[in-house]
Backbone as numpy.savetxt, mean C-alpha at the origin, in Angstrom:
# Nx Ny Nz CAx CAy CAz Cx Cy Cz
26.29 -1.05 2.99 25.10 -0.87 3.89 24.84 -2.15 4.65
24.76 -2.02 6.02 24.51 -3.18 6.79 23.02 -3.43 6.78
22.60 -4.74 6.99 21.26 -5.14 6.91 20.87 -5.81 8.24
19.65 -5.53 8.68 19.07 -6.20 9.80 17.92 -7.03 9.34
17.13 -7.49 10.34 15.94 -8.35 9.99 14.79 -7.99 10.86
13.63 -7.65 10.29 12.52 -7.31 11.08 11.26 -7.65 10.40
10.06 -7.39 11.05 8.82 -7.63 10.45 8.35 -6.24 9.85
7.26 -6.25 9.06 6.74 -5.02 8.53 6.22 -4.15 9.69
5.59 -4.74 10.70 5.10 -4.00 11.81 6.30 -3.34 12.57
7.32 -4.03 12.74 8.51 -3.54 13.32 9.16 -2.38 12.48
9.09 -2.56 11.20 9.75 -1.57 10.35 8.96 -0.24 10.37
7.70 -0.36 10.40 6.82 0.92 10.45 7.09 1.56 11.86
7.18 0.81 12.95 7.45 1.35 14.23 8.79 2.05 14.22
9.80 1.43 13.59 11.10 2.07 13.46 11.06 3.41 12.70
10.33 3.32 11.58 10.28 4.55 10.72 9.61 5.72 11.51
8.55 5.46 12.23 7.90 6.61 12.97 8.82 7.05 14.03
9.47 6.16 14.73 10.41 6.62 15.91 11.57 7.43 15.26
12.12 7.03 14.24 13.30 7.68 13.77 12.85 9.06 13.18
11.69 9.17 12.52 11.26 10.47 12.00 10.85 11.38 13.22
10.34 10.88 14.28 9.93 11.70 15.44 11.19 12.19 16.07
12.28 11.36 16.14 13.54 11.87 16.72 14.19 12.97 15.81
14.00 12.82 14.50 14.61 13.70 13.48 13.92 15.01 13.42
12.57 14.99 13.65 11.79 16.20 13.42 10.72 16.27 14.50
10.78 17.38 15.29 9.95 17.47 16.50 8.49 17.91 16.00
8.30 18.25 14.77 6.97 18.60 14.37 6.16 17.29 13.95
6.79 16.15 13.98 6.08 14.90 13.57 5.40 14.40 14.93
4.06 14.17 14.74 3.25 13.69 15.80 2.48 12.52 15.31
2.02 11.58 16.20 1.16 10.46 15.81 -0.15 10.55 16.56
-1.28 10.50 15.85 -2.56 10.64 16.44 -3.48 9.50 15.97
-4.36 9.01 16.83 -5.31 8.03 16.38 -5.90 7.28 17.60
-6.74 6.32 17.34 -7.40 5.50 18.39 -6.39 4.46 18.83
-6.16 4.47 20.11 -5.32 3.37 20.77 -3.83 3.31 20.20
-3.37 4.46 19.74 -1.92 4.44 19.17 -0.92 4.26 20.33
-1.33 4.64 21.57 -0.36 4.44 22.68 -0.08 3.01 22.86
-1.10 2.13 22.83 -0.90 0.70 23.00 -0.53 0.04 21.68
-1.05 0.55 20.61 -0.73 0.06 19.22 -1.58 -1.10 18.81
-2.55 -0.87 17.87 -3.35 -1.91 17.32 -2.36 -2.73 16.50
-2.47 -4.11 16.67 -1.51 -5.10 16.06 -0.12 -4.87 16.46
0.07 -4.01 17.57 1.42 -3.76 18.08 2.36 -2.88 17.31
1.80 -2.26 16.21 2.59 -1.56 15.24 3.13 -0.29 15.95
2.49 0.44 16.80 2.93 1.63 17.42 3.29 1.47 18.94
3.35 0.18 19.37 3.56 -0.06 20.69 4.97 0.50 21.10
5.06 1.04 22.36 6.26 1.53 22.98 6.61 2.92 22.59
5.98 3.51 21.59 6.39 4.85 21.17 6.11 5.92 22.32
4.97 5.69 22.98 4.60 6.63 23.98 5.52 6.84 25.07
6.22 5.71 25.38 7.25 5.74 26.51 8.38 6.67 26.06
8.81 6.78 24.76 9.82 7.65 24.48 9.40 9.09 24.12
8.22 9.26 23.54 7.80 10.60 23.07 6.72 11.28 23.88
6.09 10.50 24.74 5.05 11.10 25.69 3.74 11.36 25.00
2.78 11.77 25.84 1.43 12.01 25.44 1.19 13.23 24.55
2.14 14.16 24.54 1.99 15.34 23.68 2.26 15.09 22.23
3.02 13.97 21.98 3.31 13.64 20.57 2.64 12.32 20.15
2.38 11.44 21.02 1.56 10.25 20.77 0.22 10.38 21.35
-0.77 10.78 20.60 -2.05 11.19 21.06 -3.15 10.30 20.83
-3.62 9.59 21.84 -4.84 8.78 21.78 -6.03 9.71 21.60
-6.89 9.33 20.77 -8.07 10.16 20.47 -9.42 9.51 20.82
-10.46 10.15 20.86 -11.85 9.56 20.83 -12.04 8.88 19.58
-13.13 8.08 19.63 -13.56 7.24 18.43 -14.27 8.15 17.46
-13.59 8.92 16.65 -14.22 9.79 15.64 -13.24 10.03 14.58
-13.22 9.19 13.54 -12.26 9.22 12.38 -12.36 10.59 11.76
-13.50 11.11 11.56 -13.64 12.43 10.85 -12.95 13.51 11.68
-13.05 13.53 13.01 -12.42 14.46 13.88 -10.90 14.28 13.83
-10.47 13.06 13.94 -9.07 12.77 13.90 -8.28 13.31 12.62
-8.81 13.03 11.49 -8.27 13.54 10.29 -8.47 15.02 10.08
-9.58 15.56 10.55 -9.90 16.98 10.45 -8.81 17.74 11.33
-8.53 17.18 12.54 -7.46 17.78 13.42 -6.15 17.76 12.68
-5.86 16.61 12.00 -4.54 16.50 11.39 -4.34 17.48 10.24
-5.52 17.71 9.48 -5.43 18.68 8.42 -5.05 20.04 8.96
-5.72 20.46 10.00 -5.33 21.79 10.58 -3.99 21.84 11.08
-3.55 20.79 11.74 -2.22 20.78 12.31 -1.12 20.89 11.13
-1.42 20.09 10.07 -0.50 20.11 8.97 -0.43 21.46 8.29
-1.54 22.19 8.20 -1.52 23.46 7.63 -0.82 24.57 8.49
-0.66 24.19 9.72 -0.05 25.22 10.61 1.33 24.77 11.16
2.04 23.87 10.34 3.43 23.66 10.70 3.80 22.26 11.25
2.86 21.43 11.50 3.13 20.10 12.03 3.13 19.09 10.89
3.68 17.86 11.25 3.66 16.78 10.22 2.96 15.64 10.92
1.67 15.59 11.04 0.97 14.52 11.67 0.88 13.19 10.88
1.06 12.14 11.63 0.78 10.78 11.16 -0.53 10.33 11.75
-1.49 10.07 10.97 -2.76 9.64 11.45 -2.86 8.10 11.26
-3.37 7.37 12.29 -3.62 6.01 12.17 -5.19 5.84 12.21
-5.74 5.28 11.15 -7.14 4.88 11.10 -7.10 3.37 11.27
-7.80 2.85 12.32 -7.61 1.50 12.78 -7.84 0.45 11.69
-8.80 0.58 10.85 -9.09 -0.35 9.72 -9.43 0.56 8.56
-9.01 0.07 7.40 -9.37 0.82 6.14 -10.84 1.00 5.94
-11.56 0.12 6.43 -13.11 0.29 6.33 -13.54 1.61 6.92
-12.83 2.03 8.07 -13.18 3.23 8.74 -12.74 4.54 8.00
-11.97 4.33 6.93 -11.70 5.57 6.10 -12.90 6.15 5.48
-13.96 5.36 5.35 -15.25 5.88 4.91 -15.80 6.85 5.79
-15.42 6.88 7.14 -15.97 7.87 8.03 -15.19 9.19 7.96
-14.16 9.26 7.21 -13.40 10.55 7.18 -12.99 10.90 5.78
-13.88 10.56 4.75 -13.60 10.88 3.43 -13.64 12.38 3.14
-14.47 13.16 3.84 -14.50 14.53 3.56 -13.20 15.24 3.92
-12.56 15.13 5.20 -11.47 15.77 5.40 -10.26 15.27 4.53
-10.26 14.01 4.15 -9.24 13.54 3.26 -9.41 14.01 1.89
-10.55 13.81 1.26 -10.77 14.07 -0.21 -11.07 15.51 -0.44
-11.88 16.19 0.39 -12.34 17.53 0.11 -11.40 18.64 0.76
-10.65 18.25 1.78 -9.80 19.19 2.47 -8.37 18.94 2.23
-7.86 17.90 2.76 -6.35 17.65 2.65 -5.93 17.62 1.14
-6.61 16.86 0.30 -6.26 16.73 -1.05 -6.30 18.04 -1.88
-7.21 18.87 -1.51 -7.45 20.12 -2.39 -6.88 21.34 -1.75
-6.40 21.32 -0.56 -6.06 22.51 0.09 -4.91 23.34 -0.60
-3.90 22.63 -1.05 -2.80 23.36 -1.73 -3.22 23.89 -3.02
-4.10 23.25 -3.78 -4.66 23.82 -5.05 -5.56 24.99 -4.80
-6.47 24.82 -3.83 -7.39 25.91 -3.61 -6.83 27.12 -2.96
-5.65 26.93 -2.31 -5.00 28.12 -1.71 -3.98 28.70 -2.65
-3.88 28.18 -3.86 -2.88 28.75 -4.76 -1.49 28.55 -4.27
-1.29 27.44 -3.51 0.07 27.08 -3.00 0.42 27.75 -1.66
-0.58 28.51 -1.16 -0.26 29.15 0.12 -0.20 28.20 1.32
-0.93 27.03 1.20 -0.94 26.05 2.24 -0.48 24.75 1.73
0.35 24.03 2.44 0.68 22.61 2.26 0.05 21.79 3.28
-0.21 20.52 2.98 -0.75 19.68 4.03 0.13 18.40 4.16
1.19 18.56 4.81 2.18 17.41 4.95 1.71 16.37 6.03
0.82 15.44 5.61 0.28 14.49 6.64 0.30 13.16 5.98
0.31 12.16 6.77 0.20 10.69 6.36 -0.98 10.17 7.08
-1.85 9.46 6.29 -2.87 8.66 6.88 -2.60 7.18 6.65
-2.26 6.44 7.79 -1.81 5.10 7.71 -3.12 4.28 8.13
-3.33 3.20 7.44 -4.44 2.28 7.81 -4.17 0.89 7.28
-4.44 -0.14 8.18 -4.34 -1.49 7.75 -5.60 -1.92 7.18
-5.47 -2.83 6.17 -6.70 -3.43 5.54 -6.40 -4.86 5.04
-7.38 -5.35 4.29 -7.23 -6.69 3.75 -7.95 -7.73 4.66
-8.25 -8.88 4.05 -9.06 -9.90 4.66 -8.05 -11.02 5.18
-8.66 -12.02 5.75 -7.85 -13.21 6.22 -7.85 -13.56 7.64
-8.40 -12.66 8.39 -8.37 -12.88 9.92 -9.85 -13.07 10.48
-10.78 -13.29 9.64 -12.18 -13.48 10.04 -12.69 -12.31 10.78
-12.39 -11.09 10.21 -12.88 -9.88 10.91 -14.21 -9.40 10.32
-14.70 -10.05 9.21 -15.95 -9.74 8.68 -15.94 -8.74 7.63
-17.15 -8.41 7.06 -17.25 -7.50 5.93 -16.97 -6.03 6.17
-16.98 -5.61 7.44 -16.76 -4.22 7.87 -15.39 -3.99 8.40
-14.48 -4.97 8.35 -13.14 -4.78 8.97 -12.12 -5.49 8.04
-12.39 -5.71 6.76 -11.58 -6.52 5.98 -11.31 -5.90 4.56
-11.86 -4.78 4.26 -11.75 -4.22 2.91 -10.44 -3.45 2.64
-10.17 -3.31 1.37 -9.01 -2.47 1.00 -9.48 -1.53 -0.13
-9.14 -0.26 0.10 -9.64 0.74 -0.79 -8.64 1.55 -1.64
-7.63 0.88 -2.05 -6.50 1.50 -2.77 -7.01 2.32 -3.98
-7.87 1.62 -4.79 -8.32 2.31 -6.03 -9.16 3.57 -5.83
-9.84 3.60 -4.70 -10.69 4.79 -4.41 -9.78 6.04 -4.29
-8.66 5.92 -3.64 -7.79 7.06 -3.36 -6.92 7.37 -4.56
-6.61 6.42 -5.34 -5.87 6.66 -6.61 -6.48 7.63 -7.47
-7.82 7.74 -7.43 -8.62 8.61 -8.34 -8.83 10.04 -7.69
-8.15 10.35 -6.64 -8.38 11.71 -6.09 -7.20 12.57 -6.36
-7.32 13.67 -7.11 -6.17 14.55 -7.41 -5.76 15.13 -5.99
-4.43 15.21 -5.83 -3.86 15.81 -4.64 -3.33 14.80 -3.60
-3.70 13.53 -3.77 -3.25 12.52 -2.83 -2.19 11.64 -3.51
-1.23 11.21 -2.72 -0.27 10.18 -3.08 -0.71 8.90 -2.26
-0.56 7.75 -2.92 -1.05 6.57 -2.35 0.04 5.47 -2.43
0.31 4.89 -1.22 1.42 4.00 -1.06 0.95 2.66 -0.47
1.42 1.55 -0.93 1.08 0.17 -0.34 2.24 -0.71 -0.36
3.06 -0.86 0.71 4.26 -1.64 0.72 3.98 -3.16 0.94
4.97 -3.95 0.61 4.82 -5.38 0.77 5.97 -5.98 1.55
7.03 -5.30 1.81 8.26 -5.82 2.53 8.61 -4.85 3.71
9.34 -5.31 4.68 9.75 -4.43 5.71 10.64 -3.26 5.19
11.61 -3.51 4.30 12.32 -2.50 3.77 11.52 -1.37 3.04
10.59 -1.91 2.24 9.74 -0.94 1.57 8.91 -0.19 2.50
8.25 -0.89 3.51 7.46 -0.18 4.44 8.19 0.93 5.18
9.46 0.64 5.60 10.15 1.70 6.35 10.57 2.80 5.42
11.20 2.52 4.36 11.74 3.56 3.41 10.67 4.38 2.84
9.51 3.83 2.47 8.43 4.58 1.89 7.72 5.41 2.97
7.53 4.94 4.15 6.93 5.70 5.17 7.73 6.90 5.56
9.01 6.79 5.61 9.94 7.86 5.93 9.78 9.06 4.85
9.68 8.51 3.54 9.56 9.47 2.48 8.18 10.12 2.55
7.12 9.36 2.92 5.79 9.88 3.02 5.74 11.00 4.14
6.36 10.70 5.28 6.29 11.71 6.35 7.06 12.97 5.96
8.06 12.87 5.21 8.83 14.06 4.76 8.22 14.74 3.61
7.30 14.13 2.93 6.63 14.68 1.77 5.71 15.95 2.21
5.65 16.89 1.36 4.76 18.09 1.75 3.33 17.90 1.23
2.98 16.76 0.80 1.63 16.43 0.31 1.01 15.39 1.16
-0.36 15.32 1.20 -1.03 14.27 1.90 -0.77 12.91 1.28
-0.38 11.89 2.08 -0.14 10.59 1.59 -0.99 9.56 2.35
-1.68 8.67 1.52 -2.49 7.64 2.06 -1.57 6.40 2.09
-1.24 5.86 3.25 -0.32 4.75 3.38 -1.09 3.45 3.78
-1.27 2.69 2.87 -2.15 1.45 3.11 -1.38 0.19 3.41
-1.57 -0.36 4.54 -0.92 -1.51 5.06 -1.81 -2.74 4.98
-1.12 -3.97 4.89 -1.91 -5.19 4.84 -1.70 -5.97 6.18
-2.83 -6.28 6.75 -2.82 -6.89 8.18 -2.04 -8.24 8.10
-2.24 -8.99 7.08 -1.62 -10.32 7.07 -0.11 -10.25 6.89
0.34 -9.03 6.34 1.77 -8.89 6.12 2.49 -8.34 7.32
1.75 -7.84 8.36 2.36 -7.17 9.49 3.56 -8.00 10.05
3.38 -9.34 10.11 4.31 -10.14 10.83 5.14 -10.97 9.83
5.20 -10.60 8.56 6.13 -11.14 7.63 7.53 -10.54 7.87
8.56 -11.34 7.90 9.83 -10.82 8.04 10.67 -10.59 6.83
11.69 -9.88 6.95 12.59 -9.58 5.80 13.74 -8.72 6.17
14.64 -8.52 5.25 15.77 -7.72 5.41 15.40 -6.23 5.60
16.12 -5.53 6.46 15.82 -4.16 6.75 17.23 -3.41 6.83
17.41 -2.35 5.87 18.67 -1.67 5.93 18.75 -0.91 7.19
19.91 -0.82 7.71 20.18 -0.03 8.95 20.42 1.41 8.49
20.10 2.28 9.51 20.31 3.71 9.28 19.07 4.53 9.17
19.00 5.64 9.93 17.86 6.53 10.05 17.50 7.30 8.77
18.46 7.46 7.88 18.17 8.34 6.71 18.01 7.57 5.42
17.76 6.31 5.51 17.53 5.49 4.27 15.98 5.63 3.86
15.80 6.14 2.72 14.43 6.37 2.37 14.27 5.70 0.85
13.02 5.54 0.46 12.68 5.02 -0.86 11.83 6.07 -1.49
12.18 6.58 -2.67 11.37 7.66 -3.26 9.93 7.17 -3.63
8.96 8.02 -3.39 7.68 7.69 -3.83 7.50 7.72 -5.39
6.71 6.84 -5.89 6.60 6.79 -7.34 7.60 5.95 -8.10
8.26 5.05 -7.28 9.31 4.24 -7.90 8.96 2.75 -7.61
8.67 1.99 -8.74 8.34 0.54 -8.56 9.57 -0.28 -8.25
9.38 -1.51 -7.86 10.57 -2.45 -7.61 10.22 -3.68 -8.34
11.26 -4.25 -9.07 11.15 -5.52 -9.62 11.59 -6.54 -8.65
10.63 -7.23 -8.05 10.83 -8.22 -7.02 11.49 -9.54 -7.51
11.22 -9.78 -8.81 11.81 -10.99 -9.44 11.85 -10.75 -10.93
13.02 -10.96 -11.55 13.11 -10.67 -12.99 12.70 -11.98 -13.69
12.15 -11.63 -14.86 11.65 -12.80 -15.77 11.50 -12.35 -17.22
11.15 -13.26 -18.04 11.12 -12.97 -19.55 9.84 -13.32 -20.18
8.89 -14.15 -19.56 7.83 -14.66 -20.26 6.52 -14.01 -19.91
6.28 -13.55 -18.68 5.04 -12.98 -18.23 5.39 -11.85 -17.11
4.76 -10.73 -17.31 4.93 -9.66 -16.24 3.71 -9.86 -15.28
3.97 -9.93 -14.02 2.91 -9.97 -12.96 3.08 -8.70 -12.25
2.17 -7.78 -12.35 2.16 -6.61 -11.39 1.31 -6.82 -10.27
1.88 -7.03 -9.09 1.21 -7.45 -7.80 1.33 -6.36 -6.80
0.35 -6.26 -5.93 0.24 -5.23 -4.89 0.10 -5.80 -3.54
0.88 -5.22 -2.59 0.67 -5.46 -1.17 0.70 -6.99 -0.90
-0.37 -7.57 -0.30 -0.36 -9.03 0.09 -0.27 -9.93 -1.08
-0.45 -9.46 -2.30 -0.38 -10.35 -3.53 1.08 -10.48 -3.94
1.99 -9.60 -3.44 3.39 -9.77 -3.88 4.07 -11.04 -3.46
4.05 -11.38 -2.19 4.72 -12.64 -1.85 4.09 -13.83 -2.49
2.72 -13.77 -2.74 2.06 -14.93 -3.45 2.60 -15.03 -4.83
2.68 -13.87 -5.53 3.25 -13.84 -6.91 4.59 -14.39 -6.99
5.46 -14.02 -6.01 6.88 -14.48 -6.02 6.83 -16.02 -5.84
6.03 -16.52 -4.94 5.98 -17.97 -4.73 5.58 -18.71 -6.03
4.64 -18.15 -6.78 4.21 -18.79 -7.98 5.30 -18.70 -9.04
6.00 -17.53 -9.07 7.11 -17.41 -9.97 8.17 -18.51 -9.73
8.37 -18.69 -8.45 9.45 -19.71 -8.08 8.98 -21.08 -8.52
7.61 -21.37 -8.35 7.10 -22.69 -8.67 7.09 -22.93 -10.22
6.71 -21.93 -10.90 6.58 -22.08 -12.43 7.95 -22.13 -13.04
8.95 -21.58 -12.36 10.26 -21.59 -13.00 10.69 -23.07 -13.23
10.21 -23.94 -12.45 10.56 -25.37 -12.62 9.82 -25.94 -13.85
8.82 -25.24 -14.34 8.19 -25.65 -15.57 8.67 -24.93 -16.78
9.73 -24.09 -16.54 10.31 -23.40 -17.71 9.60 -22.08 -18.03
8.69 -21.61 -17.08 7.98 -20.29 -17.25 8.68 -19.21 -16.39
9.15 -18.18 -17.06 9.90 -17.16 -16.35 9.02 -15.96 -16.16
8.68 -15.66 -14.89 7.73 -14.58 -14.52 8.55 -13.44 -13.85
8.22 -12.20 -14.39 8.80 -11.06 -13.83 7.72 -10.45 -12.88
8.11 -10.27 -11.54 7.11 -9.69 -10.59 7.47 -8.32 -10.27
6.57 -7.40 -10.57 6.71 -6.02 -10.24 5.83 -5.59 -9.13
6.33 -4.90 -8.17 5.57 -4.23 -7.08 5.60 -2.76 -7.27
4.45 -2.09 -7.65 4.51 -0.66 -7.84 4.90 0.09 -6.63
4.56 -0.50 -5.43 4.81 0.20 -4.07 4.05 1.54 -4.00
4.22 2.42 -4.87 3.43 3.68 -4.83 2.37 3.44 -5.99
1.16 3.63 -5.56 0.02 3.40 -6.50 -0.36 4.68 -7.27
-0.11 5.81 -6.62 -0.17 7.13 -7.32 0.83 8.03 -6.53
1.83 8.61 -7.36 1.99 8.42 -8.82 2.54 7.09 -9.19
2.01 6.46 -10.15 2.30 5.09 -10.60 3.55 5.14 -11.49
4.43 4.25 -11.21 5.62 4.13 -12.13 5.33 3.41 -13.38
4.77 4.09 -14.26 4.28 3.48 -15.61 5.48 3.06 -16.41
6.58 3.78 -16.30 7.81 3.43 -17.16 8.23 2.02 -16.83
8.35 1.61 -15.61 8.84 0.33 -15.27 7.88 -0.77 -15.66
6.57 -0.50 -15.61 5.56 -1.47 -15.98 5.61 -1.68 -17.52
5.58 -0.61 -18.23 5.54 -0.66 -19.70 6.84 -1.29 -20.19
7.99 -1.05 -19.60 9.26 -1.69 -20.04 9.18 -3.17 -19.82
8.70 -3.64 -18.71 8.58 -5.05 -18.45 7.58 -5.72 -19.43
6.39 -5.10 -19.72 5.42 -5.72 -20.64 6.04 -5.75 -22.03
6.84 -4.73 -22.43 7.51 -4.72 -23.76 8.50 -5.82 -23.86
9.04 -6.21 -22.73 9.97 -7.35 -22.77 9.34 -8.63 -22.82
8.31 -8.87 -21.92 7.64 -10.18 -21.82 6.51 -10.44 -22.77
5.88 -9.33 -23.16 4.69 -9.48 -24.04 3.41 -9.89 -23.41
3.37 -10.10 -22.12 2.25 -10.64 -21.43 2.11 -9.91 -20.06
0.82 -9.74 -19.57 0.56 -9.09 -18.40 -0.52 -9.72 -17.64
-0.21 -9.91 -16.24 -1.14 -10.28 -15.25 -1.11 -9.32 -14.16
-2.30 -8.87 -13.68 -2.24 -8.02 -12.43 -2.87 -8.73 -11.31
-2.36 -8.49 -10.12 -2.88 -9.24 -8.94 -3.08 -8.21 -7.73
-4.30 -8.15 -7.27 -4.62 -7.21 -6.17 -5.64 -7.88 -5.30
-5.77 -7.49 -4.09 -6.80 -8.03 -3.09 -8.07 -7.31 -3.28
-8.08 -6.09 -3.69 -9.23 -5.22 -3.92 -10.21 -5.83 -4.93
-11.42 -5.37 -4.92 -12.41 -5.72 -5.83 -11.96 -5.39 -7.24
-12.17 -6.33 -8.22 -11.68 -6.13 -9.61 -12.25 -4.94 -10.23
-13.66 -4.65 -10.00 -14.32 -3.57 -10.68 -13.66 -2.29 -10.37
-13.22 -1.55 -11.40 -12.56 -0.20 -11.21 -11.33 -0.29 -10.34
-10.64 -1.40 -10.41 -9.42 -1.51 -9.48 -8.14 -1.12 -10.16
-6.99 -1.41 -9.42 -5.71 -1.09 -9.95 -5.42 -1.80 -11.18
-5.83 -3.07 -11.24 -5.63 -3.89 -12.44 -6.23 -3.31 -13.69
-7.51 -2.75 -13.46 -8.21 -2.22 -14.61 -7.42 -0.99 -15.13
-6.88 -0.16 -14.24 -6.08 1.07 -14.60 -4.79 0.59 -15.34
-4.09 -0.47 -14.76 -2.89 -0.89 -15.48 -3.13 -1.53 -16.85
-4.34 -2.34 -16.94 -4.65 -2.89 -18.16 -4.95 -1.81 -19.24
-5.65 -0.79 -18.82 -5.98 0.35 -19.74 -4.63 1.01 -20.21
-3.71 1.25 -19.28 -2.49 1.86 -19.60 -1.71 1.04 -20.71
-1.60 -0.27 -20.42 -0.79 -1.15 -21.32 -1.52 -1.27 -22.70
-2.91 -1.22 -22.61 -3.63 -1.38 -23.87 -3.46 -0.06 -24.76
-3.29 1.08 -24.02 -3.16 2.30 -24.86 -1.68 2.51 -25.27
-0.75 2.06 -24.42 0.65 2.49 -24.70 1.57 1.36 -25.12
1.18 0.08 -24.98 2.00 -1.07 -25.30 1.23 -2.18 -25.98
0.07 -1.83 -26.64 -0.73 -2.84 -27.15 0.00 -3.73 -28.23
0.83 -3.07 -28.96 1.57 -3.85 -30.04 2.59 -4.79 -29.55
2.88 -4.69 -28.19 3.84 -5.60 -27.53 3.16 -6.87 -27.04
1.84 -6.88 -26.90 1.24 -7.97 -26.25 1.08 -9.13 -27.12
1.43 -10.32 -26.60 1.35 -11.69 -27.27 0.19 -12.50 -26.69
-0.56 -11.98 -25.77 -1.62 -12.72 -25.18 -2.60 -11.75 -24.49
-3.67 -12.29 -23.91 -4.61 -11.51 -23.23 -4.16 -10.97 -21.86
-4.56 -9.69 -21.54 -4.21 -9.26 -20.16 -5.23 -9.94 -19.22
-4.73 -10.41 -18.14 -5.53 -11.13 -17.23 -5.46 -10.50 -15.84
-6.54 -10.18 -15.23 -6.66 -9.52 -13.93 -7.04 -10.52 -12.81
-6.37 -10.55 -11.76 -6.69 -11.31 -10.50 -7.02 -10.29 -9.39
-8.14 -10.70 -8.76 -8.61 -9.80 -7.63 -9.84 -10.48 -6.95
-10.36 -9.64 -6.08 -11.69 -10.19 -5.36 -12.87 -9.98 -6.23
-13.76 -11.01 -6.28 -14.96 -10.72 -7.09 -15.89 -9.70 -6.36
-16.90 -9.36 -7.02 -17.77 -8.26 -6.58 -18.76 -8.76 -5.53
-18.08 -9.15 -4.37 -18.95 -9.62 -3.19 -18.23 -9.10 -1.96
-19.04 -9.11 -0.84 -18.51 -8.75 0.45 -17.80 -9.90 1.10
-16.86 -9.65 2.05 -16.27 -10.77 2.72 -17.14 -11.32 3.78
-16.99 -12.69 4.03 -17.80 -13.25 4.99 -17.06 -13.42 6.36
-17.79 -13.49 7.52 -17.15 -13.75 8.74 -16.57 -15.25 8.76
-17.26 -16.15 8.19 -16.87 -17.52 8.09 -15.50 -17.57 7.40
-14.50 -18.17 8.04 -13.16 -18.01 7.48 -12.98 -18.87 6.30
-13.63 -20.02 6.16 -13.55 -20.75 4.93 -14.10 -20.01 3.78
-15.24 -19.41 3.90 -15.81 -18.52 2.92 -15.00 -17.36 2.59
-14.39 -16.78 3.54 -13.55 -15.61 3.35 -12.35 -15.99 2.58
-11.66 -17.15 2.86 -10.50 -17.54 2.11 -10.87 -18.00 0.71
-12.06 -18.40 0.52 -12.54 -18.76 -0.87 -12.66 -17.49 -1.70
-12.84 -16.36 -1.10 -12.98 -15.01 -1.72 -11.62 -14.37 -2.10
-10.72 -14.48 -1.17 -9.46 -13.79 -1.38 -8.65 -14.46 -2.47
-8.08 -13.74 -3.41 -7.23 -14.36 -4.45 -6.02 -14.90 -3.82
-5.59 -16.06 -4.37 -4.50 -16.81 -3.81 -3.44 -17.18 -4.94
-2.55 -18.01 -4.52 -1.50 -18.45 -5.46 -2.15 -19.20 -6.62
-3.11 -20.03 -6.38 -3.75 -20.80 -7.45 -4.40 -19.86 -8.47
-4.98 -18.79 -8.06 -5.59 -17.84 -8.86 -4.57 -17.12 -9.85
-3.44 -16.85 -9.20 -2.32 -16.19 -9.95 -1.72 -17.25 -11.02
-1.60 -18.45 -10.57 -1.08 -19.47 -11.47 -1.98 -19.69 -12.68
-3.33 -19.74 -12.43 -4.29 -19.90 -13.53 -4.20 -18.69 -14.40
-4.07 -17.53 -13.94 -4.00 -16.34 -14.74 -2.75 -16.34 -15.58
-1.59 -16.79 -15.03 -0.39 -16.75 -15.77 -0.46 -17.76 -16.91
-1.06 -18.95 -16.68 -1.21 -19.91 -17.69 -2.22 -19.45 -18.77
-3.20 -18.64 -18.45 -4.15 -18.10 -19.45 -3.43 -17.01 -20.24
-2.71 -16.18 -19.63 -1.81 -15.25 -20.36 -0.82 -15.85 -21.31
-0.40 -17.07 -21.00 0.53 -17.84 -21.77 -0.17 -18.65 -22.82
-1.47 -18.74 -22.79 -2.25 -19.52 -23.77 -2.09 -21.04 -23.39
-1.95 -21.34 -22.17 -1.61 -22.79 -21.74 -2.89 -23.46 -21.09
-4.01 -22.72 -21.16 -5.29 -23.29 -20.50 -5.65 -24.57 -21.06
């Protein structure tokens, strides 16, 4: 397999273009998708035209509602919601329509659609443009939830999401858009949904990190290896269905668990994983489960205050030391 190099933004762009070439039922709709917020969908309209790259009015509820109807009648729409904060404006068509339609129709209707949305803090966008809502959607039966951290994962998972016959919430991190990495060549290379990836193998502590926390966890793992602490970094990639087998196998090996997410800790992904490990691998634990995430506060416009809120490498390092009993 030959490998190229690209950013996450470029990988998402490639995935959309390749799937639109492969399947004429794939369309992209959303606000300013012709020009491309953060440049992610830039250039697609030149190839596919206005009939398949559809700029919409500013109504998230209408955008997703149209996509649900299109998906039920044979299309495979990709919806872009400009910021994850605005997903609050279209929760009804996502949660009450897309997620439940297959169940309520007894399998008569499928809703093969993807809702893409960037989230996360760090660019001084304020409390209404910086949130991440992964854990909200994990609790909705009928939805699959994806959150990639590398270009290869972004491309492979998005292609799988577009081909899936269920609604998929595809959560992207704004700060990761321009992170570079290897990207496998070829239009048919996909990554199965529900399969975690071990980003770094280790033996002393398992760190389950999500999205923007993954590269930070890997950097801490590299740093602590010089101190003789071996960290295994796991990226779930798909948050629902969650690859519990890989997580439990790692914790059984290391005996310690740290979770790292940018979302608010209360009722977050870390809480779910901690409960899972407590129920199914409690006898394997040699130390406390430690969660890293955003405290129960809103993000500030002031960038110094914002960065003081976002979990960083130091927070992960402290959590690992606590799990190791090295405080």
